[in-house]
C-alpha positions, 0 to 999 in steps of 0.5 A: 499458536496463541489461544483466542483472547477475550474481547478487549477494546485495545484490539483493532485490525486493518489489512491496508498497508497504508492504513494498518493500525492497532491502537492500545487504550488504557482505561481509567483505573486499569494498570498500565503496561510499563514494559518498553522493550520491544521484541521483534516478531518474525512474520509467518511465511506460508509455503508459497512457491508462486514467486519461484514458479513465476521466476522460472517461467520468465527464465525459460520464456526468455531463453526462447525469445528472439535475439532481436529483443532486448532488456529494458529497465529503470533504476530509481532512488527516492526519499519520502518524509512523513510527519506521522509515520506510525499514523497515530491519533491525536490522543496517541501523539499526546501520549507520546509527548508524555512518554507513555510506555506503550509508545516507547517503540516510537523513536520519532513520530516523523521520519524520512525513508530512503528507497532503491528500486530496479525495474526490468522488462523483456518486451518482444513481439509475435505477429500482432501481439506485444508480450512484456514479462517484467520484474520489480525489486525494491528496498525501503528503509526508514532513517530514525525508526529503523524497524520500519523497512521493506524488501518487496518483489513483483512479477508481471506479464502483459499481452498488449494490442493497440486497442486492448491489453491484459496484465497479470501480476504477483507481488510478494511483500515479506515484511510490512512493519506497522508499529508495536502493541501489548500482546495481551493474550500472549506475552503481555509485553510490547511486541512488534506488529507486522505482516506478510502480504501476498498479492495476485492481480489481473487488469484488462484495458479496452479502447472502444474509441481512440481517446477513451479507455475502459478498465477493469481489475480484480485482486486477491490479497492474503495478510499473514501476521507475525506469531504474536498476532495471528488472530489478525490473519485474513484475505481481501478481494477487490474488484474495480472499474474505471475510465480514462479519457484523453483530451487535447491538453490533459488526461482525466481518469475516474474509477470505482472499487468494491473491497471485502476483507474477511478476518479468518479467525474471529466471528461477528461477536469476537473482535471481527474486523471484517469489512466492506468498502466503496472506494472512489478515485479521480485523477487529472494529469496535464500532458507534457509541456516544454520548460523552454518553448524556444528549444525543441530539445528542452526538458519536458514536465507535467503536473498531476492531481489525484483524489480518493475517498473510501467508505469502510463499513465494519461487519462486526457486532461487538462493542468495538466494531459494531456500527463503525464506519471509517471515511478515508480521504487521500489527496495527492499532487505531483510534478514530473520532469523528463530531462532527457531520454534517460533521466526523470525527476519527480516531486510529490505531496500526499495528505491522508485523513481518516475520520471515524463514526462509531458509538464507542467513544474510545474508537472515536478517540483512537482511530482518526488520524492525519498524515502528510508526505513529501517525496522526491525521486530520480529515475534513470532509464537503461 
C-alpha cells in the first residue's frame, strides 16, 4: 500500500466513468518527468461474491420455471468515434502536439471503439405478475489506444405489473482505463490509471395515470483503483426521481438526481475529492413512424433528443479543490430504425462539455474539456 503523499496540484479525482480524469501540471521551474514508458497497473479486485451468487440464483430459478417460458435475447455490434478519447483540456491537447513526455501514453487523441454485446432474458408469469431475470455481457475495444478496453457484465431481476414495476441490478466493471499519470508518491514514473466499478441499483416505476409514469431510483457504487492510485478509492450514492409523460405523437421525460461521492482516504485538507452534485435531465422521443406510409410492413423509425446538466460542488478545503465547482453539460441526439421484428439500426451523436469555476488558475487551465462522439449500432433480436 502506498503511503499518503503530500499535497500536489497535479492530483485530481473524479469517480464518473465518462468524466474520469487526473491531470498532470508541470509548474514553471519544476523538473519535468521524461519517462514515457507506461506500466500497466492491475486493478485491485475485492472479494466480491455478489456476481457469482446472483448467477447461481438465476440458474436455480430457471430450473424451476415452466417449460412454456422461453429465452429472449439480443446480439448487437456497435462502433463509436470520439474526437477527444482521453477528455483532454485544450492545454493538454497543445502539450500533446508538442510531444510532451507526460502525454506519451496517447497514441491518438481521437479514436474509434468497437463493441459487442449480448443480452439474454427469461421472462415468465406467475398469476398476475411478470418476472424477468436477465443478464448482459459486453466487450469494448479501442482501435488506436489499445489499452482502453472493457469487459462488463450486468445481472438484473424485474417484477412487472401493468401499473408498476420494480427492478434490481448489479453491474461489475472490472477494467475502466482512464489514462496515465506520473505516480508522484510511488514509482515516480508514468503509470496506467484505472479502476474497478461495482454498481448496485434499484428502480421503481408507478403509473398513477394511463399516460403518466413516476419513477424513483437509488444506486450505490464502489470505485477501487489500481495499485498505483489507491488513494482515489471511494463510493458514490445517488438518488433520483423522474416523470414520463406519454403524448399522442411523442414521449417527454424529466428527472432530477442528487449524488454524493465520498473519497475514503483523504480528509478535507488532504486532496479530498469528495463532492455533492445536482443533476437535471430531460428527453424527448417521437413515436415510431413508417418510412413509407403506403406500406403497412414498412420499416419504422423515430428520432430522440436528450439533455443533462450537472453542477458539482467539491467539499475539499485545500488549494486544489477548495471553492471548485464543475458544470457538466451533455447533449445527445439519435435516430432509431426498426427494419423488421429482428433487425434494428441506431445512429447517435453526443456532445460533452465541462466548465470549471475555481480560484486556482491551474484548475481552470487543466480541467475544462469538450468531446464529440458519433456512434452506430446494429442489433439482432433472437
